[in-house]
N, C-alpha and C positions, 0 to 999 in steps of 0.2 A: 605654556605660550603665550604671552599677550603681545599682540599686534595692532597696529593701526586699522579702522574697520574699512578702511579704504580697500582693502585687501580681500575681501569678502566681498562676494559678486552681491548681494542683497546689501539696498539701502540699510541702515542702522532703523528705522521706523518698520519697515516691515520686515526686517528681523525679530526685531521683539513683540512684534504683533501676534506671530505664529505660537508664541507662549502665553498669550495674556487669560487663557482658559486653564491654563494649567496653573497659572501665578495665580489668579482670582480663587482656585479650588483651595491652593495651598494658604492665600492668605485665610480665607473663611476660618481654615480647618484652626489656625493662629487668633483669631479673633472671635471668633462664633457671632458676629455680626455681620449683614453682608453689606452697612453703610461703612463702616470700620475695614472689612475688606476690600472695598472698591477705592476706599483712601490711600490703605496700604500698595495696593499694585501701581495706583497712579503715581505714588513717591518713588515705586520703584523705579516702573518705568523713566520718570524727569532725570533720575540717576543714570539710569545706563547710557540713557541720550544725551547726557552730558558728559559721559565718562569721555575721555583723550583716547583709551586705551580698552581695548575689548578683544576677548581671545579668541581667537580664528574657529579654533575645534568646535564642533557645533555639542560636544557634552560636554565641554568644557565651558561652553557659552552657557548653553540650558545650566551648569551649576551655581554658574557669577551670579546668572540672573535671578534664582532661588536665594542664593546668600546675601545678595543685596537686601531681598525682599527679610525674609529673617532679621538681620542686623539691624535693619528699619524698625520692624517689626519689634527688637529687642532694644533697642534705643528709647522708641517712644512709651513702650511701657515701663522705661526707668524713670521718664520725665514721670508718668500720668501716676504713678506708684506714692507720690507724695498729694494727688489731687483725688478729688471724690470719685473721679471715673476713669474704670482701667478697662483693658481689654476683656479680662476674663471673666465678666459677667454678660448672661444671657439678657437680651431684650424682653423682658417680662409684658411688657407693656402691649408687645405684637404677639406675643404667643397667642393670647385669648382670642385673635384675627384670625391667626392660622390654625386653632385648632375647631373653630366653630364652623361642624359640619352639617348644619340646619338646610336640610334639602339635597346632602349628598346622598346621592346612591352607590354608597360603598360598594356594593355587588359588581357596578359595574366600571370601576375602576381596576388600572391593569395593577396584574401583580407584580411587574417590573419593578412600577413607581411605590407600591407599598415599600416593596423591599430597599430600594434608595432610601425613601425617606425613611425608614426605619433605619438604615446604617448613618444615615447622617444625625440624625438624634441619637444612637449609641455611640459616634465619635465624639458630637459635643457634650455627651455626658463622663469623657476620658478626661484623663489628666493632658494636662501641655504635650507632654513628653511622651507621653502614648500614641495620640492623636499623631503631634508632627511625625513619631518614624512612619507610622501607617501612612499616611498622606505620602512622604515623601518615599516612599520605596512602592508602597501598592496601588498607590495612584498614579504618583509623578513617572513614577519607573525607574527609579536610581538605581543605582548596583550598592551591595550592602558598603564599599568600598566610596565610593563616590557619596554619600548620606553619611559614612563618616566623617567623612571630610567634610561638609556641610555644615552637620551637625557638632562640629570638633567633639568626636570623642570618640576610642579606638571602635574598631570594629564589632567585637565582640559585645562590646554594649547595645553596640547596634543589634544587631542578632538576637540578644536577650531581653532588649524591648520591643523587641517586633515581637517576639513572640509572645513576652506577657503580654504584650497590647491587643494580636489576635485572639488570644487564650480570654481576654476582657471583652472584646467587642463581642466575640460567639456568644460569651455566658449571658450576657447584657441580652441581643437577640433571640436566645433559645428561651429567654425569662418573658422577654416581652412576646413571644409567639404564642405561651401556656397559658389558656383561659379555661376556665371554668361555665360550663355550658349543663345547663339541667339535663338530665338525663331525663329520658321519655323513652319509654318500653311500648312497641308497638309489637301487638299480639296479631298470629294472622289469622286467619277467619277460620274459626273453630264452627 
């Protein structure tokens, strides 16, 4: 049910600000690039602020914002397909800077941070279809039904994509954690 924002207790700007972090996370999962994600969120926010009618119900409003972002991404992707730059590339030039660990004491890095980085890296290697469903359900907290509406696919498709995406992510993370270390036999004092 759509209605004018004046019937909601929060001004348009404050209402959208509550979702900026989630929108950015979703945009980053789509674009794989921080700058492109920021641009995408900015466009989404501008479109939502300029809308005459917005959903009053908070779950519907959240879904509406994510749908604006997704549609904006799809439109931009279509426009860029004919050009040389697409959202589906990783910024290889900045990867070298991010992977530079000289002077970093890895043992002092928090395990939670390591896990977060591993999951992000795993997500970025997944197909858009799998990445998108994982982010929408597991990170943004949409229900299967809401995700199906947002992604414009049946609920069963959401469930099967999510299952395959979770398995693929788990496999990626498991493979990264398996490292071969030289085995050193230490004999007790004889």
